[in-house]
N, C-alpha and C positions, 0 to 999 in steps of 0.2 A: 463616472467610470474610473476605477482605480488602475494604477499601473500594474503590469504583469509582475509576477514573482520571479526573481532571478536565481534564487538558491533553493536546492532541494537536498534532502537526506533520504537515502534508501537503506533500510535495514536489511542487511544481506548476510547475516551470520548464521542463519538457521541450518541445523543439521538434517532436518527432514527425515527423521528416523522411520516414519511410516511410509516413506517413498523408497526405501532400500529395495533393490540395489542401485537405483538411479542416482542416489546421493552418496554412494560409497566413495566416489572420487571427486566430488564437487559440492559446494554449498547448495542448498535448496533453490535459491533464485537462479542458479545456473542450469537447472534442469531444462531441457529443451521441449518445447511444444510447437508443433508445426515448423520445425527446423530452426528455431531461434530460442535463446534463453528466455525464461519467464520475465526477468527484470527488463529485458529489452523492449517488450511491449509497453511497459510503463515509461521507460526512458524516452521512447519515441514521442509519446504524448506530452511528457513534461517539456521536451525541447520545443515542440510545436506550440506549447502554451507560454513560451517565453523564458524557460529556465536556461541558464547559461553556466551554472556551476553546480556540481553534484558531489556530495560526500557519501561514499559507501561506508556504512558502519559494518565492519566485517570481523570474522573470527575463524570459524571452522573452514578449512580448505581455502583460505583467503588467497593463496597464491594462484589458484585457478582463475578466480575472478580478476585479480590484478593483471595477470598475463593476458587475459582476454580483452579487458577494457583499456588498460594502459592509462595514459594521461588524459584520455577523452578526445584527443585530436581527431580520431576516426569519426567522431560524432559532431565535431565542431564546437565542443564545449570544454570546460576545465573540469577535470575529475580529481578529487582528493580522497584519501582513505583515513578512516578512524579505526585503528586496530585495537581490539579487545583481547588482551592476553588471558584475562579471566572474564567469565560471563558477568555482565553488568546489568542484565535485564533490559527491557526495551527503553524504559525511562532513562536509565543510566547511560545506555548506548546513544540515545538522542542527545543527552546533555554533553557527552564527550565529543560527539560529532559537531555540535554547535560551537564548542570551543575550538575545534579545528578550523571552522569557518572564521571565527573571530580572530584567530592567530594569523590567518592569511590576509585579511583586511577587515574593516568594520562589517559587522553583521548587517544584512539587509533587515528591514523592519519585519518582513514576513518570510516564513520558510515553509515549503511543502515537505511533509514527511510521509513516507509510504513503507508499508511492510513489503519487502521485495519479492514475496513468494505468492502473490495473488495476481490473477488476470482480471483486468478491468478496462472499461472504456468510459471516458468521462469528459465532460465539457470543462476544461481547466479554467477558461475565462470566467464562466459563471460561478465556479467555486471561489475564485479570487475575489469577485465582486461581493459574494455573500460574506466573506471573511473580513471585510473592510474594517469594521469596528470591534472585532472580536479578539479576545486573547487566545482562544482556541476554537477551531471549527472542525467538526468530525463529519466525514462523509458516511452516510448511512444508506443501505440498500434494502429492498424488501426481502423478507425471509420466505424462502420457498421450502415447502415441505419435502423431505427426502423420500416420502412415501405417497402412494395414492391414497385418497380418502373416500369413504363411503357416505353418501347422503341417505338419510332415512327420515320418515315422518313420525308423528306421535304414536302411531300404531305399530311402530317398528318395521314398517314396510320399506324395503329398499327402493329408492326412487332415482338413483343414479350413482355414477362414479366420477371422480375427478383425479386425473393423473398429476401428482406433484404440484398442487395448486399454490398460489401465492397466499401466504398467511397474513393476518392483520397486524404484523409486527415489523420492525426495522432492526437491522443488525449493523454493527460497526464494520465498515469496509476496510479498515486498516489504512486509511488515507486521511491526513490531517493538514490543516494550516495552522501554524503557531506564530504568534507574535514573539519577537525576540525577548520580550520582557518575561516570558514564561520560564526562561532558562534557570533562574534562581529558584524556581518552584519545583524543578525536576529533581528526583532523587539521584544521588551518586551511584547507588546500586538499587535496583528495584524497577517496578513497572509504573509508568505514568498514569495508567487507567485506575489503579488502586491508590496511588500515593499522591497524585497531583490533581486529577480531575475532580475528586469529591470536594476539593477546597476552592474551586473556582467560582466566582460570582456568576449567577445565572445569566445576567445580561451581557456577559462577556464570553459565554460558553454556548456555542450554537451548533446546530446540525445543518448539513447540506444534503437534501434528499436527492438521490440519483436513481433514476429508473433504467439507466443504461446497463450494459453487460457487466457482470461481476461473477467471478468463480474463485473459490478457494481451491488450491491444488494441494491436497493433503495426503491422498492415497493413490494407489495405482489406478483405481477406477476413475477418480477425478482426472487423472492424467489422460486416460483413454477418452473420456467424455470431452475434455478440453481440446484434444487433437481434432475431434469432429467439429467443434464449434469455431475455432479461431479462423479457419479459412473463410467462413461466411462473415463473421463479426468484423474481421480486419481486412476484408477484401479490398483490393486496389490501394492498399497502404493507408486506408482511411482510419486514422486513430485520433483525429482531432475532436 
């Protein structure tokens, strides 16, 4: 059993242009679902999983996030901010945020990184265990079809319908565990998925398969659907 991870980076600079007007006055992770910002569902789980220090990588409307979160004392943790005056891409944003952690004190060996604009429920402890010997671990979730599908036989006779079935593929959930050694492999400007991941050794680059709840919140319809789901998914404050 490995120790819990103490540090996390939340990527929170998204403009969320497809969610306008909800993002006119706030960054996308600050959009509310079920009466609380999207990022807060993530933060609750990270804290229950042992995280004690969080860096928000922020840019667009960052003052709204900073005013709301403050120094983290309301959550019982330490919160820092990595501000991007110019867009650095996700990989560059992560690298700069890791430097903020390093300037505060020595980096922990492992860091959890999340895209701050997705809703998810995850067993953090199991993720930490899976990442023990990896340089990078990527959480993946099953791909659900956005459409209903039609089943038919070789005679083209319809034999049934399936409403938005799970497809035989997995997608990146935007949740990672990085070993601190990956920092020098990240771009100063650019995306880690295209500029860093292809160069990692296969035995140090793993996936963690999660069957738990996950939803990308990219459109007004996603937001409407999420409002219906979170009450059941996170009932009784159960986000561990």
